[in-house]
Backbone as CSV, one residue per row, in Angstrom:
resi,resn,N_x,N_y,N_z,CA_x,CA_y,CA_z,C_x,C_y,C_z
1,UNK,-98.091,-69.126,-190.929,-98.450,-67.754,-190.729,-97.340,-67.080,-189.811
2,UNK,-96.839,-67.720,-188.821,-95.830,-67.293,-187.876,-94.480,-66.953,-188.588
3,UNK,-94.146,-67.844,-189.613,-92.952,-67.673,-190.252,-93.060,-66.328,-191.155
4,UNK,-94.190,-66.070,-191.772,-94.494,-64.906,-192.519,-94.304,-63.649,-191.712
5,UNK,-94.856,-63.661,-190.427,-94.787,-62.558,-189.483,-93.249,-62.358,-189.189
6,UNK,-92.505,-63.357,-188.936,-91.146,-63.183,-188.494,-90.337,-62.582,-189.641
7,UNK,-90.670,-63.005,-190.910,-89.904,-62.494,-192.069,-90.246,-61.044,-192.247
8,UNK,-91.525,-60.632,-192.029,-91.941,-59.268,-192.169,-91.219,-58.438,-191.135
9,UNK,-91.137,-58.996,-189.919,-90.473,-58.270,-188.840,-89.021,-57.988,-189.125
10,UNK,-88.376,-59.074,-189.669,-87.011,-59.013,-190.017,-86.727,-58.012,-191.062
11,UNK,-87.600,-58.035,-192.111,-87.455,-57.073,-193.204,-87.594,-55.719,-192.694
12,UNK,-88.638,-55.433,-191.914,-88.849,-54.176,-191.273,-87.695,-53.582,-190.424
13,UNK,-87.111,-54.489,-189.710,-86.007,-54.113,-188.734,-84.729,-53.822,-189.623
14,UNK,-84.477,-54.679,-190.722,-83.426,-54.378,-191.595,-83.544,-53.018,-192.323
15,UNK,-84.710,-52.728,-192.784,-85.004,-51.517,-193.522,-84.717,-50.311,-192.577
16,UNK,-85.177,-50.372,-191.353,-84.992,-49.318,-190.348,-83.484,-49.118,-190.104
17,UNK,-82.797,-50.242,-189.991,-81.349,-50.084,-189.651,-80.613,-49.492,-190.822
18,UNK,-80.957,-49.843,-192.112,-80.363,-49.199,-193.239,-80.705,-47.740,-193.261
19,UNK,-81.906,-47.414,-192.979,-82.383,-46.008,-192.950,-81.553,-45.195,-191.972
20,UNK,-81.354,-45.720,-190.779,-80.633,-44.994,-189.653,-79.235,-44.728,-190.112
21,UNK,-78.584,-45.600,-190.940,-77.202,-45.540,-191.319,-77.059,-45.023,-192.779
22,UNK,-78.121,-44.544,-193.416,-78.039,-44.232,-194.765,-76.965,-43.336,-195.232
23,UNK,-76.709,-42.233,-194.457,-75.726,-41.228,-194.827,-74.329,-41.842,-194.784
24,UNK,-74.038,-42.594,-193.738,-72.767,-43.319,-193.689,-72.591,-44.304,-194.832
25,UNK,-73.586,-45.055,-195.065,-73.521,-46.001,-196.154,-73.324,-45.367,-197.534
26,UNK,-73.942,-44.190,-197.697,-73.803,-43.492,-198.925,-72.443,-42.936,-199.096
27,UNK,-71.835,-42.405,-197.929,-70.405,-41.922,-198.033,-69.515,-42.969,-198.335
28,UNK,-69.651,-44.177,-197.740,-68.858,-45.347,-197.956,-68.947,-45.770,-199.402
29,UNK,-70.082,-45.746,-199.952,-70.286,-46.212,-201.349,-69.717,-45.240,-202.331
30,UNK,-69.822,-43.938,-202.035,-69.273,-42.912,-202.880,-67.740,-42.912,-202.833
31,UNK,-67.162,-43.203,-201.624,-65.704,-43.319,-201.568,-65.183,-44.368,-202.475
32,UNK,-65.809,-45.496,-202.376,-65.380,-46.655,-203.241,-65.541,-46.255,-204.774
33,UNK,-66.722,-45.720,-205.090,-66.996,-45.304,-206.393,-65.945,-44.299,-207.014
34,UNK,-65.479,-43.408,-206.118,-64.563,-42.410,-206.544,-63.127,-42.853,-206.613
35,UNK,-62.922,-44.152,-206.247,-61.543,-44.624,-206.338,-61.616,-46.048,-206.921
36,UNK,-62.036,-46.152,-208.119,-62.160,-47.378,-208.856,-60.860,-48.117,-209.009
37,UNK,-60.954,-49.529,-208.826,-59.692,-50.367,-209.001,-60.187,-51.452,-209.863
38,UNK,-59.286,-51.842,-210.958,-59.731,-52.999,-211.797,-59.429,-54.262,-211.154
39,UNK,-59.912,-55.326,-211.812,-59.841,-56.698,-211.204,-58.501,-57.208,-210.726
40,UNK,-58.488,-57.817,-209.588,-57.473,-58.326,-208.856,-56.394,-57.213,-208.352
41,UNK,-56.825,-55.985,-208.391,-56.012,-54.825,-207.941,-56.834,-53.991,-207.021
42,UNK,-57.792,-54.509,-206.382,-58.685,-53.756,-205.484,-58.118,-53.695,-204.151
43,UNK,-56.937,-53.367,-203.892,-56.390,-53.392,-202.587,-56.969,-52.321,-201.667
44,UNK,-57.212,-51.144,-202.149,-57.832,-50.039,-201.273,-59.254,-50.380,-200.940
45,UNK,-60.003,-50.914,-201.928,-61.388,-51.225,-201.736,-61.502,-52.346,-200.736
46,UNK,-60.746,-53.423,-200.955,-60.727,-54.629,-200.104,-60.347,-54.168,-198.675
47,UNK,-59.414,-53.400,-198.526,-59.033,-52.927,-197.151,-60.194,-52.154,-196.479
48,UNK,-60.801,-51.242,-197.243,-61.930,-50.484,-196.699,-63.059,-51.329,-196.273
49,UNK,-63.421,-52.391,-197.087,-64.427,-53.304,-196.808,-64.099,-54.029,-195.521
50,UNK,-62.803,-54.626,-195.535,-62.473,-55.400,-194.306,-62.481,-54.580,-193.044
51,UNK,-62.012,-53.306,-193.090,-62.071,-52.428,-191.936,-63.487,-52.155,-191.456
52,UNK,-64.403,-51.951,-192.504,-65.834,-51.674,-192.138,-66.357,-52.950,-191.482
53,UNK,-66.173,-54.067,-191.989,-66.663,-55.263,-191.410,-66.166,-55.573,-189.967
54,UNK,-64.760,-55.287,-189.836,-64.259,-55.467,-188.483,-64.900,-54.462,-187.566
55,UNK,-65.160,-53.290,-187.981,-65.839,-52.223,-187.203,-67.246,-52.731,-186.700
56,UNK,-67.798,-53.656,-187.416,-69.190,-54.291,-186.947,-68.965,-55.447,-186.069
57,UNK,-67.674,-55.659,-185.751,-67.371,-56.740,-184.865,-67.325,-58.161,-185.472
58,UNK,-67.130,-58.157,-186.753,-67.047,-59.488,-187.462,-65.646,-59.963,-187.603
59,UNK,-65.557,-61.315,-187.652,-64.245,-61.870,-187.987,-64.040,-61.910,-189.423
60,UNK,-62.967,-61.308,-190.018,-62.729,-61.054,-191.355,-61.521,-61.885,-191.931
61,UNK,-61.796,-62.461,-193.141,-60.701,-63.209,-193.860,-60.357,-62.239,-195.028
62,UNK,-59.160,-62.086,-195.275,-58.752,-61.274,-196.495,-57.756,-62.114,-197.384
63,UNK,-57.576,-61.596,-198.544,-56.703,-62.245,-199.443,-57.281,-63.478,-200.213
64,UNK,-58.567,-63.567,-200.165,-59.167,-64.712,-200.879,-59.162,-64.431,-202.424
65,UNK,-58.601,-65.309,-203.238,-58.509,-65.048,-204.640,-57.837,-63.740,-204.845
66,UNK,-56.827,-63.433,-204.171,-56.092,-62.167,-204.174,-56.679,-61.103,-203.327
67,UNK,-57.776,-60.480,-203.799,-58.283,-59.313,-203.051,-59.655,-59.635,-202.413
68,UNK,-60.037,-60.883,-202.363,-61.399,-61.090,-201.895,-61.470,-60.981,-200.285
69,UNK,-62.669,-60.673,-199.755,-62.862,-60.478,-198.314,-64.101,-61.228,-197.989
70,UNK,-64.118,-61.889,-196.823,-65.150,-62.646,-196.352,-65.346,-62.410,-194.852
71,UNK,-66.571,-62.376,-194.360,-66.875,-62.115,-192.994,-68.140,-63.016,-192.709
72,UNK,-67.996,-63.564,-191.461,-69.150,-64.462,-191.079,-69.680,-63.929,-189.771
73,UNK,-70.991,-63.874,-189.654,-71.735,-63.538,-188.471,-72.380,-64.828,-188.051
74,UNK,-71.961,-65.377,-186.891,-72.489,-66.527,-186.334,-73.472,-66.200,-185.181
75,UNK,-74.602,-66.650,-185.280,-75.626,-66.350,-184.357,-76.163,-67.581,-183.649
76,UNK,-76.452,-67.578,-182.400,-77.031,-68.715,-181.707,-78.492,-68.718,-182.007
77,UNK,-79.068,-69.936,-182.043,-80.434,-70.040,-182.248,-80.920,-70.171,-183.661
78,UNK,-82.156,-70.162,-183.850,-82.735,-70.239,-185.173,-82.816,-68.824,-185.891
79,UNK,-82.701,-68.910,-187.156,-82.771,-67.693,-187.937,-82.395,-67.930,-189.403
80,UNK,-82.631,-67.066,-190.123,-82.328,-67.200,-191.642,-80.813,-67.211,-191.835
81,UNK,-80.377,-67.885,-192.856,-79.033,-67.777,-193.312,-79.077,-66.920,-194.623
82,UNK,-78.091,-65.963,-194.639,-78.019,-65.089,-195.863,-76.605,-64.983,-196.378
83,UNK,-76.484,-64.649,-197.596,-75.161,-64.461,-198.229,-75.291,-63.202,-199.022
84,UNK,-74.272,-62.405,-198.852,-74.172,-61.190,-199.687,-72.827,-61.212,-200.467
85,UNK,-72.926,-61.214,-201.762,-71.779,-61.245,-202.611,-71.651,-59.956,-203.445
86,UNK,-70.597,-59.322,-203.341,-70.437,-58.023,-204.066,-69.115,-58.079,-204.926
87,UNK,-69.186,-57.493,-206.125,-67.879,-57.339,-206.858,-67.323,-56.070,-206.481
88,UNK,-65.993,-56.043,-206.261,-65.259,-54.958,-205.816,-64.586,-54.191,-206.916
89,UNK,-64.472,-54.761,-207.999,-63.642,-54.160,-209.090,-64.446,-53.154,-210.070
90,UNK,-63.736,-52.310,-210.545,-64.262,-51.329,-211.490,-63.930,-51.869,-212.905
91,UNK,-64.607,-51.392,-213.853,-64.401,-51.744,-215.325,-63.849,-50.500,-216.053
92,UNK,-62.679,-50.652,-216.768,-62.200,-49.503,-217.572,-63.134,-49.351,-218.650
93,UNK,-63.778,-48.143,-218.767,-64.597,-47.890,-219.968,-64.171,-46.478,-220.549
94,UNK,-63.337,-46.555,-221.505,-62.708,-45.268,-222.022,-63.695,-44.134,-222.324
95,UNK,-64.883,-44.511,-222.867,-65.841,-43.455,-223.235,-66.608,-42.824,-221.985
96,UNK,-66.455,-43.314,-220.889,-67.085,-42.849,-219.636,-66.401,-41.767,-218.972
């Protein structure tokens, strides 16, 4: 039961944090959407992602598989391990 409570509290805290930063997150997403880059040419997008992650105080690795970005958050103590994977590239769709 304790584990369920901890998960619910974590989920609630995460949702509240996202809500507090919703406008900034929306602007960030819209900026990326407005500047699409096709596969292995996402230099602008990768730079924006890396800068945003550094702004959160994370150690960032860039240039993985050409334009990939990775950041790790290391926390002391017990807690969940999460992974977030996102595609940075746009797809050329002539009819769009």
